[in-house]
C-alpha positions as CSV (number, residue, x, y, z in Angstrom):
1,M,61.4,275.5,178.7
2,S,62.7,272.2,177.4
3,S,65.9,270.7,178.7
4,R,68.2,267.9,177.7
5,P,68.1,264.6,179.5
6,V,70.8,264.1,182.2
7,T,72.3,260.7,182.7
8,V,73.4,259.8,186.2
9,R,75.3,256.6,187.3
10,P,75.1,255.8,191.0
11,P,78.6,255.0,192.5
12,G,79.4,251.4,191.8
13,A,76.1,250.7,190.0
14,D,75.8,248.7,186.8
15,Y,73.0,250.8,185.5
16,Q,72.3,254.5,184.7
17,I,69.4,256.8,185.5
18,R,68.2,259.1,182.8
19,V,66.7,262.3,184.4
20,L,64.1,264.0,182.3
21,G,62.9,267.6,182.9
22,H,66.0,268.7,184.7
23,R,66.5,272.4,184.6
24,P,70.3,273.1,184.8
25,T,71.6,276.2,186.6
26,P,75.3,276.1,185.8
27,L,76.1,279.5,187.2
28,R,74.4,278.8,190.6
29,D,76.0,275.3,190.8
30,F,79.4,276.3,189.6
31,Y,80.8,277.0,193.1
32,H,79.4,273.8,194.5
33,A,80.9,271.8,191.6
34,L,84.3,273.3,192.2
35,L,84.1,272.2,195.8
36,E,83.3,268.6,194.7
37,L,86.1,268.5,192.2
38,P,89.6,267.2,193.1
39,W,92.3,269.7,193.8
40,S,94.0,269.1,190.4
41,A,90.8,269.9,188.5
42,T,90.1,273.0,190.7
43,F,93.6,274.4,190.1
44,A,93.3,273.7,186.3
45,I,89.9,275.5,186.1
46,L,91.1,278.5,188.1
47,S,94.3,278.7,186.0
48,A,92.2,278.5,182.8
49,L,89.9,281.3,184.0
50,Y,92.9,283.5,185.0
51,L,94.4,283.1,181.5
52,L,91.0,283.7,179.8
53,V,90.4,286.9,181.7
54,N,93.8,288.2,180.9
55,A,93.4,287.3,177.3
56,L,90.1,289.2,177.1
57,F,91.6,292.3,178.6
58,A,94.6,292.0,176.4
59,A,92.3,292.0,173.4
60,G,90.7,295.2,174.8
61,Y,94.1,296.9,175.2
62,L,95.0,295.9,171.6
63,A,91.8,297.4,170.4
64,T,92.0,300.7,172.3
65,G,95.8,301.2,172.5
66,G,97.2,303.7,175.0
67,V,99.8,301.5,176.6
68,V,103.2,303.1,176.6
69,H,106.1,301.0,175.4
70,A,103.9,298.2,174.2
71,A,104.8,297.0,170.8
72,A,102.2,297.9,168.2
73,G,99.9,294.9,167.5
74,S,101.7,292.7,170.0
75,F,99.2,290.5,171.8
76,W,102.0,289.3,174.1
77,D,102.8,292.8,175.4
78,A,99.1,293.5,175.9
79,F,98.7,290.2,177.8
80,C,101.7,290.9,180.0
81,F,100.3,294.4,180.8
82,S,97.0,292.8,181.7
83,V,98.8,290.3,184.0
84,Q,100.5,293.2,185.8
85,T,97.2,295.0,186.2
86,L,95.1,292.1,187.3
87,G,97.8,290.9,189.8
88,T,98.5,294.5,191.1
89,I,102.2,293.7,190.4
90,G,103.1,297.3,189.5
91,Y,104.0,298.7,186.1
92,G,107.6,298.6,184.8
93,A,108.3,299.7,181.3
94,M,104.6,299.7,180.2
95,Y,101.9,301.9,181.7
96,P,98.6,303.3,180.6
97,D,98.6,306.7,178.9
98,A,95.1,307.2,177.3
99,P,91.6,307.6,178.7
100,A,90.4,304.3,177.2
101,A,93.4,302.4,178.6
102,H,92.9,304.0,182.0
103,A,89.2,302.9,181.9
104,L,90.2,299.4,181.1
105,V,92.7,299.4,184.0
106,V,89.9,300.5,186.4
107,V,87.6,297.7,185.2
108,E,90.3,295.1,185.3
109,S,91.4,296.1,188.8
110,L,87.8,295.6,190.0
111,V,87.6,292.2,188.2
112,G,90.9,291.2,189.8
113,L,89.7,292.2,193.2
114,L,86.6,290.2,192.9
115,T,88.1,287.1,191.4
116,T,90.9,287.1,193.9
117,A,88.4,287.2,196.7
118,L,86.3,284.4,195.1
119,A,89.4,282.2,194.5
120,T,90.7,282.7,198.0
121,G,87.3,281.8,199.5
122,L,87.1,278.7,197.3
123,V,90.6,277.5,198.3
124,F,89.9,278.2,202.0
125,A,86.5,276.3,201.8
126,K,88.2,273.3,200.2
127,F,91.0,273.2,202.8
128,S,88.5,273.6,205.7
129,R,86.0,271.1,204.4
130,P,86.2,267.8,206.3
131,Q,86.9,264.7,204.2
132,G,86.4,261.3,205.8
133,R,88.4,258.3,204.7
134,I,85.9,255.6,205.5
135,V,86.6,252.3,203.8
136,F,83.9,249.6,203.3
137,S,84.5,245.9,202.6
138,H,84.1,245.0,199.0
139,H,81.4,242.4,199.7
140,P,78.7,242.1,202.3
141,V,78.2,238.5,203.5
142,V,75.3,236.5,204.8
143,C,76.2,233.6,207.1
144,P,74.8,231.9,210.3
145,L,75.7,233.6,213.6
146,N,74.4,231.8,216.7
147,G,72.2,229.8,214.4
148,V,70.5,232.8,212.7
149,P,71.4,234.1,209.2
150,T,73.1,237.5,209.6
151,L,74.0,240.2,207.1
152,M,77.5,241.5,207.8
153,F,79.9,244.0,206.3
154,R,83.1,245.7,207.6
155,L,83.9,249.3,207.7
156,G,86.8,251.3,209.2
157,N,88.7,254.6,209.3
158,E,91.7,254.7,207.0
159,R,93.2,257.5,209.0
160,G,94.9,257.0,212.3
161,N,92.6,259.3,214.2
162,Q,89.2,258.5,215.7
163,I,85.7,259.3,214.5
164,V,83.9,259.9,217.8
165,N,80.2,259.2,218.4
166,A,80.0,257.3,215.1
167,E,76.6,256.0,214.1
168,I,75.6,254.0,211.1
169,R,72.3,253.8,209.2
170,V,71.5,251.0,206.7
171,V,68.5,250.8,204.4
172,L,67.4,248.2,201.9
173,M,65.8,249.2,198.6
174,R,64.0,246.8,196.3
175,T,61.3,246.7,193.7
176,E,57.9,245.3,194.6
177,S,54.4,244.9,193.0
178,S,51.3,246.2,194.8
179,A,48.0,244.4,194.9
180,E,46.9,246.7,192.0
181,G,49.8,245.6,189.9
182,L,51.8,248.8,190.4
183,R,55.6,248.4,190.4
184,L,57.1,250.2,193.3
185,Y,60.6,251.0,194.6
186,R,60.4,250.5,198.4
187,T,62.9,251.4,201.1
188,Y,63.2,249.5,204.4
189,D,65.4,250.3,207.5
190,L,67.7,247.5,208.5
191,K,68.0,247.2,212.2
192,L,71.6,246.6,213.3
193,A,72.8,244.7,216.3
194,R,74.7,247.8,217.2
195,D,74.3,251.1,215.3
196,R,76.5,253.4,217.4
197,A,80.1,253.3,218.6
198,L,81.9,255.7,220.9
199,S,84.7,255.8,218.4
200,L,85.3,254.4,214.9
201,Q,88.9,253.5,214.3
202,R,90.4,250.8,212.0
203,S,87.6,248.2,211.9
204,W,84.0,247.7,212.8
205,I,81.7,244.9,211.7
206,A,78.1,245.9,211.2
207,M,75.5,243.1,211.7
208,H,71.9,242.8,210.8
209,V,70.1,239.7,212.1
210,I,67.8,238.2,209.5
211,D,64.9,237.2,211.7
212,A,61.1,237.2,211.1
213,T,61.0,241.0,211.2
214,S,63.8,241.5,208.7
215,P,63.0,242.5,205.1
216,L,65.5,239.9,204.1
217,H,63.7,237.0,205.9
218,G,63.1,234.1,203.5
219,Q,65.1,235.7,200.7
220,T,67.5,233.8,198.5
221,P,70.2,234.9,196.1
222,E,67.8,234.5,193.2
223,S,65.0,236.5,194.8
224,I,67.1,239.5,195.8
225,A,68.5,239.6,192.2
226,A,65.0,239.5,190.8
227,Q,63.9,242.3,193.2
228,E,67.0,244.4,192.3
229,V,68.0,244.7,195.9
230,E,70.4,247.5,197.0
231,V,71.8,248.1,200.5
232,Q,72.7,251.7,201.2
233,V,75.0,252.6,204.2
234,M,75.5,256.0,205.7
235,V,78.1,256.7,208.5
236,L,77.9,259.9,210.6
237,G,80.4,261.1,213.2
238,T,82.8,263.8,214.4
239,D,86.5,264.0,213.6
240,D,88.4,264.1,216.8
241,I,91.1,266.3,215.3
242,T,89.2,269.0,213.5
243,M,86.0,268.5,215.7
244,Q,83.9,268.8,212.5
245,S,81.0,266.6,211.5
246,L,81.7,264.2,208.6
247,H,79.8,261.5,206.8
248,A,80.5,258.8,204.3
249,G,78.2,256.6,202.3
250,H,78.4,253.3,200.4
251,R,76.1,251.2,198.3
252,Y,76.0,247.4,197.8
253,F,74.1,245.6,195.0
254,A,72.6,242.2,194.9
255,A,75.4,240.8,192.8
256,Q,78.0,241.8,195.5
257,L,76.3,240.0,198.3
258,R,78.0,236.7,199.2
259,W,75.8,234.0,200.6
260,G,77.5,231.4,202.8
261,A,80.6,233.4,203.4
262,R,82.0,235.2,206.5
263,L,84.5,238.0,206.9
264,V,88.0,236.9,207.7
265,D,89.2,237.8,211.2
266,I,91.8,240.6,211.0
267,L,92.5,240.9,214.8
268,S,94.6,238.2,216.4
269,E,97.1,237.7,219.2
270,A,100.8,237.8,218.2
271,P,103.3,235.4,219.7
272,D,104.7,238.2,221.9
273,G,101.3,238.6,223.5
274,N,100.4,241.8,221.7
275,L,97.4,242.2,219.5
276,E,97.9,242.3,215.7
277,L,95.5,244.0,213.3
278,D,96.1,242.8,209.7
279,L,94.4,245.3,207.4
280,R,95.6,243.3,204.4
281,K,92.7,241.0,205.1
282,F,90.1,243.8,205.4
283,H,88.2,242.7,202.3
284,D,88.8,238.9,202.5
285,T,86.0,236.4,203.0
286,Q,85.9,232.7,203.6
287,P,83.1,230.0,203.2
288,S,80.9,229.4,206.2
289,Q,79.5,226.1,207.3
290,P,76.1,225.3,205.8
291,T,73.3,224.5,208.2
292,E,69.9,222.9,207.8
293,G,68.1,226.2,207.7
294,F,70.8,228.0,205.7
295,P,72.2,225.7,202.9
296,Y,74.8,228.1,201.7
297,P,77.3,227.9,200.1
298,R,75.5,225.4,197.9
299,A,77.4,222.2,197.0
300,S,78.5,222.3,193.4
């Protein structure tokens, strides 16, 4: 069975991926899609489905008749009668008084019972689903640290709570050519100076030392651009309020990497002796000092 191509754009990417041979299953994936949508879109879809179901049953009542005190040919009266039936509100002036109308009431009552259960489950699942608010610095940087080039980026928890037992994984993806001339897309793990924290709060700087064992050893801004390098980050942890596991991911591209820059310090000591955390500088960078082995930033 043929299927139409699906176009996917990775978050923040400047390219698209066209997926061929995808077999869509809209009914199976509908519930999952509703969980992913924002609340406004979910409420809009549920409201539209509610109105659609009532409109369909209203058309049925118009076709069969048998609703006492409903104006002849009035879609609005039939629609209001359907709303009363679906919502189990209880009949006022209008009520069914014919076999066909009674049959439709039975069917609509069953539909209302099932849709109410499904909508309730969906809303409950969205409310109970943990949502991490992890923020990542706009640009990763490469600068000397203790004389060795080091890849660094900053991440933090935008909420005031803690993410306990947080761990971070970083992989580098790039295109390579094999000895046979095949073009491959390879993935490498980037070892961090520290990949685990007892708790993640407002700020944490992840560091990868670019030594002889690093996939970035000997690379330049031009070479990583030619290799279409991407750095993917995944953070895992437990919310200390809900005690539920959560995760957050981010992706950096070669054009976002700043060579010869360092992250601006956001933690300092205030004149009164207290510590001051300036989150306004969370994404700021500043030039680093070039060295003999690391000539960045290059002189213009």
